[in-house]
N, CA, C and O atoms as a DFTB+ gen file, in Angstrom:
356 C
 N C O
     1  1     277.677     113.388     134.185
     2  2     277.197     114.582     133.490
     3  2     276.814     115.591     134.457
     4  3     276.042     115.132     135.298
     5  1     277.097     116.807     134.612
     6  2     276.929     117.903     135.390
     7  2     275.460     118.299     134.942
     8  3     274.899     118.077     133.869
     9  1     274.995     118.960     136.093
    10  2     273.586     119.459     135.820
    11  2     273.363     120.508     134.866
    12  3     272.219     120.767     134.491
    13  1     274.433     121.173     134.415
    14  2     274.497     122.178     133.268
    15  2     274.448     121.458     131.933
    16  3     273.842     121.903     130.958
    17  1     275.166     120.251     131.951
    18  2     275.219     119.517     130.910
    19  2     273.873     118.934     130.466
    20  3     273.438     119.020     129.317
    21  1     273.228     118.303     131.540
    22  2     271.786     117.903     131.393
    23  2     270.899     118.814     130.799
    24  3     270.269     118.586     129.767
    25  1     270.842     120.125     131.633
    26  2     270.136     121.040     131.083
    27  2     270.253     121.547     129.684
    28  3     269.261     121.898     129.045
    29  1     271.528     121.587     129.186
    30  2     271.742     122.018     127.692
    31  2     271.243     120.888     126.941
    32  3     270.517     121.144     125.980
    33  1     271.524     119.601     127.231
    34  2     271.014     118.485     126.399
    35  2     269.630     118.423     126.323
    36  3     269.126     118.200     125.222
    37  1     268.884     118.592     127.361
    38  2     267.542     118.682     127.669
    39  2     266.898     119.902     126.675
    40  3     265.880     119.798     125.991
    41  1     267.751     121.042     126.790
    42  2     267.071     122.286     125.893
    43  2     267.188     121.881     124.446
    44  3     266.265     122.030     123.645
    45  1     268.412     121.340     124.131
    46  2     268.542     120.934     122.651
    47  2     267.550     119.853     122.269
    48  3     267.007     119.907     121.166
    49  1     267.292     118.905     123.094
    50  2     266.240     117.973     122.863
    51  2     264.895     118.595     122.642
    52  3     264.124     118.078     121.833
    53  1     264.618     119.494     123.200
    54  2     263.156     120.089     123.262
    55  2     262.978     120.872     122.096
    56  3     261.942     120.854     121.432
    57  1     264.078     121.630     121.812
    58  2     264.292     122.501     120.680
    59  2     264.239     121.689     119.316
    60  3     263.536     122.003     118.356
    61  1     265.011     120.700     119.375
    62  2     265.021     119.788     118.171
    63  2     263.564     119.251     117.939
    64  3     263.079     119.167     116.811
    65  1     262.935     118.911     119.023
    66  2     261.467     118.490     118.772
    67  2     260.600     119.399     118.316
    68  3     259.629     119.073     117.632
    69  1     260.882     120.698     118.669
    70  2     259.896     121.847     118.172
    71  2     260.254     122.190     117.005
    72  3     259.383     122.562     116.219
    73  1     261.691     122.147     116.584
    74  2     261.874     122.443     115.187
    75  2     261.388     121.388     114.053
    76  3     261.040     121.788     112.942
    77  1     261.388     119.997     114.414
    78  2     261.012     118.947     113.667
    79  2     259.386     119.161     113.507
    80  3     258.899     118.999     112.388
    81  1     258.640     119.483     114.489
    82  2     257.172     119.722     114.386
    83  2     256.942     120.963     113.359
    84  3     256.040     120.888     112.524
    85  1     257.766     122.082     113.444
    86  2     257.675     123.269     112.796
    87  2     258.028     122.715     111.240
    88  3     257.394     123.177     110.291
    89  1     258.964     121.806     111.058
    90  2     258.934     121.448     109.480
    91  2     257.915     120.468     109.078
    92  3     257.429     120.549     107.950
    93  1     257.558     119.575     109.872
    94  2     256.172     118.834     109.573
    95  2     255.063     119.671     109.233
    96  3     254.393     119.499     108.215
    97  1     254.867     120.552     110.051
    98  2     253.725     121.411     109.871
    99  2     253.799     122.172     108.405
   100  3     252.787     122.168     107.704
   101  1     254.918     122.779     107.979
   102  2     255.148     123.158     106.773
   103  2     255.162     122.185     105.582
   104  3     254.863     122.519     104.435
   105  1     255.488     121.109     105.910
   106  2     255.287     119.989     104.774
   107  2     253.911     119.614     104.787
   108  3     253.516     119.084     103.749
   109  1     253.116     119.754     105.675
   110  2     251.599     119.405     105.634
   111  2     251.076     120.619     104.885
   112  3     250.224     120.429     104.017
   113  1     251.544     121.958     105.164
   114  2     250.917     123.053     104.446
   115  2     251.145     122.963     102.960
   116  3     250.287     123.355     102.169
   117  1     252.356     122.423     102.553
   118  2     252.635     122.280     101.186
   119  2     251.772     121.369     100.504
   120  3     251.317     121.613      99.387
   121  1     251.457     119.978     101.361
   122  2     250.707     118.813     100.904
   123  2     249.098     119.457     100.653
   124  3     248.424     119.264      99.641
   125  1     248.761     120.128     101.649
   126  2     247.544     120.939     101.324
   127  2     247.379     121.709     100.201
   128  3     246.394     121.626      99.467
   129  1     248.395     122.531     100.021
   130  2     248.387     123.401      98.952
   131  2     248.234     122.656      97.676
   132  3     247.493     123.058      96.779
   133  1     249.017     121.446      97.589
   134  2     248.959     120.642      96.130
   135  2     247.521     119.945      96.251
   136  3     247.012     119.587      95.188
   137  1     246.962     119.764      97.192
   138  2     245.488     119.322      97.073
   139  2     244.582     120.155      96.583
   140  3     243.686     119.811      95.811
   141  1     244.784     121.399      97.044
   142  2     243.857     122.379      96.222
   143  2     244.168     122.991      94.881
   144  3     243.331     123.422      94.088
   145  1     245.579     122.973      94.714
   146  2     245.870     123.592      93.337
   147  2     247.375     122.751      93.044
   148  3     248.392     122.792      93.737
   149  1     247.179     122.131      92.017
   150  2     248.505     121.205      91.478
   151  2     249.245     121.850      90.291
   152  3     250.098     121.229      89.657
   153  1     248.815     123.379      89.956
   154  2     249.425     123.836      88.949
   155  2     251.176     123.968      89.128
   156  3     251.974     124.039      88.194
   157  1     251.429     123.975      90.270
   158  2     253.017     124.153      90.465
   159  2     253.501     122.849      91.222
   160  3     254.386     122.879      92.078
   161  1     252.831     121.694      90.821
   162  2     253.265     120.585      91.563
   163  2     254.517     120.129      91.447
   164  3     254.850     119.403      92.384
   165  1     255.329     120.305      90.617
   166  2     256.745     119.904      90.405
   167  2     257.587     120.692      91.520
   168  3     258.313     120.158      92.359
   169  1     257.338     122.135      91.357
   170  2     257.926     123.042      92.279
   171  2     257.954     122.572      93.682
   172  3     258.918     122.262      94.382
   173  1     256.492     122.588      93.977
   174  2     256.220     122.290      95.393
   175  2     256.693     120.867      95.827
   176  3     257.049     120.732      96.997
   177  1     256.724     119.873      95.046
   178  2     257.363     118.589      95.455
   179  2     258.724     118.870      95.645
   180  3     259.167     118.388      96.687
   181  1     259.682     119.624      94.829
   182  2     260.989     119.913      94.871
   183  2     261.067     120.457      96.440
   184  3     261.801     119.882      97.243
   185  1     260.425     121.373      96.746
   186  2     260.292     122.216      97.987
   187  2     260.255     121.112      99.111
   188  3     261.068     121.092     100.036
   189  1     259.233     120.188      98.949
   190  2     258.894     119.365     100.060
   191  2     260.194     118.259     100.173
   192  3     260.450     117.717     101.248
   193  1     260.786     118.057      99.239
   194  2     262.026     117.096      99.444
   195  2     263.099     117.835      99.941
   196  3     263.945     117.266     100.632
   197  1     263.192     119.170      99.655
   198  2     264.324     119.882     100.217
   199  2     263.997     120.081     101.828
   200  3     264.933     120.018     102.625
   201  1     262.707     120.312     102.268
   202  2     262.352     120.374     103.597
   203  2     262.777     119.217     104.217
   204  3     263.567     119.337     105.153
   205  1     262.350     117.945     103.824
   206  2     262.600     116.806     104.300
   207  2     263.986     116.477     104.525
   208  3     264.345     115.860     105.527
   209  1     264.875     116.921     103.510
   210  2     266.334     116.720     103.688
   211  2     266.737     117.489     104.718
   212  3     267.377     116.976     105.636
   213  1     266.438     118.760     104.715
   214  2     266.752     119.565     105.781
   215  2     266.411     119.128     107.268
   216  3     267.231     119.319     108.166
   217  1     265.282     118.586     107.482
   218  2     264.745     118.011     108.516
   219  2     265.723     116.769     108.944
   220  3     265.977     116.557     110.129
   221  1     266.189     116.059     108.007
   222  2     266.901     114.955     108.390
   223  2     268.419     115.312     108.900
   224  3     269.198     114.467     109.339
   225  1     268.673     116.571     108.778
   226  2     269.793     117.090     109.428
   227  2     269.869     117.908     110.662
   228  3     270.937     118.343     111.092
   229  1     268.793     118.097     111.188
   230  2     268.445     118.916     112.444
   231  2     269.248     118.645     113.512
   232  3     269.727     119.512     114.243
   233  1     269.422     117.380     113.636
   234  2     270.133     116.863     115.127
   235  2     271.705     117.402     115.088
   236  3     272.348     117.453     116.136
   237  1     272.262     117.784     113.866
   238  2     273.678     118.338     113.935
   239  2     273.712     119.784     114.517
   240  3     274.799     120.174     114.943
   241  1     272.684     120.585     114.579
   242  2     272.653     122.009     114.920
   243  2     272.431     122.301     116.436
   244  3     271.666     121.595     117.093
   245  1     273.059     123.276     116.946
   246  2     272.808     123.703     118.187
   247  2     271.364     124.070     118.504
   248  3     270.490     124.362     117.689
   249  1     271.272     124.009     119.750
   250  2     269.765     124.543     120.274
   251  2     269.305     125.840     119.801
   252  3     268.127     126.038     119.507
   253  1     270.351     126.861     119.711
   254  2     270.291     128.177     119.498
   255  2     269.997     128.218     117.752
   256  3     269.039     128.820     117.266
   257  1     270.842     127.588     117.085
   258  2     270.571     127.265     115.591
   259  2     268.962     126.763     115.368
   260  3     268.177     127.285     114.575
   261  1     268.733     125.861     116.077
   262  2     267.402     125.039     115.826
   263  2     266.414     126.211     116.162
   264  3     265.496     126.415     115.367
   265  1     266.536     127.012     117.302
   266  2     265.356     128.008     117.580
   267  2     265.283     129.005     116.478
   268  3     264.197     129.506     116.187
   269  1     266.353     129.315     115.860
   270  2     266.319     130.292     114.677
   271  2     265.684     129.561     113.542
   272  3     264.824     130.169     112.905
   273  1     265.974     128.395     113.215
   274  2     265.305     127.763     112.088
   275  2     263.922     127.463     112.299
   276  3     263.102     127.440     111.381
   277  1     263.627     127.207     113.626
   278  2     262.209     127.144     114.018
   279  2     261.246     128.281     113.613
   280  3     260.133     128.143     113.104
   281  1     261.893     129.454     113.939
   282  2     261.209     130.755     113.704
   283  2     261.124     131.117     112.248
   284  3     260.184     131.770     111.796
   285  1     262.148     130.669     111.509
   286  2     262.220     131.119     110.147
   287  2     261.600     130.319     109.130
   288  3     261.452     130.791     108.003
   289  1     261.175     129.007     109.448
   290  2     260.710     128.130     108.512
   291  2     259.299     128.404     108.071
   292  3     258.919     128.265     106.909
   293  1     258.534     128.808     109.089
   294  2     256.981     129.269     108.535
   295  2     257.118     130.710     107.479
   296  3     256.590     130.697     106.367
   297  1     257.690     131.605     107.857
   298  2     257.837     132.831     107.025
   299  2     258.675     132.558     105.653
   300  3     258.620     133.325     104.692
   301  1     259.420     131.426     105.681
   302  2     260.105     131.121     104.429
   303  2     259.014     130.254     103.517
   304  3     258.973     130.442     102.301
   305  1     258.283     129.460     104.052
   306  2     257.200     128.856     103.230
   307  2     256.001     129.787     103.071
   308  3     255.309     129.563     102.078
   309  1     255.671     130.680     103.779
   310  2     254.768     131.835     103.488
   311  2     255.295     132.458     102.255
   312  3     254.537     132.486     101.285
   313  1     256.300     132.884     102.163
   314  2     257.093     133.519     100.948
   315  2     257.183     132.793      99.629
   316  3     257.027     133.291      98.514
   317  1     257.496     131.370      99.968
   318  2     257.412     130.272      98.927
   319  2     256.190     130.372      98.213
   320  3     256.114     130.575      97.001
   321  1     255.192     130.218      99.026
   322  2     253.797     130.091      98.513
   323  2     253.178     131.258      97.864
   324  3     252.395     131.218      96.916
   325  1     253.664     132.422      98.547
   326  2     253.197     133.864      97.953
   327  2     253.720     133.785      96.643
   328  3     252.902     133.860      95.727
   329  1     255.142     133.625      96.316
   330  2     255.660     133.641      95.101
   331  2     255.010     132.663      94.172
   332  3     254.910     132.957      92.981
   333  1     254.626     131.685      94.564
   334  2     253.990     130.643      93.669
   335  2     252.660     131.232      93.006
   336  3     252.514     131.295      91.785
   337  1     251.676     131.669      93.962
   338  2     250.501     132.174      93.761
   339  2     250.708     133.528      92.720
   340  3     249.836     133.796      91.893
   341  1     251.773     134.227      92.831
   342  2     251.997     135.370      91.786
   343  2     252.697     134.944      90.597
   344  3     252.890     135.811      89.745
   345  1     253.096     133.820      90.386
   346  2     253.572     133.390      89.204
   347  2     252.631     132.870      88.341
   348  3     251.855     131.970      88.662
   349  1     252.675     133.535      86.980
   350  2     251.705     132.973      85.962
   351  2     252.134     131.473      85.497
   352  3     253.278     131.032      85.383
   353  1     250.859     130.795      85.254
   354  2     250.845     129.323      85.027
   355  2     251.855     128.947      83.818
   356  3     251.991     127.775      83.469
């Protein structure tokens, strides 16, 4: 394998790890939200399952795609939680 190939593989490995960590952080946020407020328990659980399923497929994406996903996951969960808080019981 050429040095470029090693560099690309290493970059993808690092980005995959960072993206997995970002997903785990957001799943943790959802868990914490449920501990504080179980009003929307079913909706939050569905979202957690969705995130877990997405995380399981991360290895099929390129480093660039992973980088984008890593940047988008937190704002996505921020919006999800904001929408939940503004939804009447």
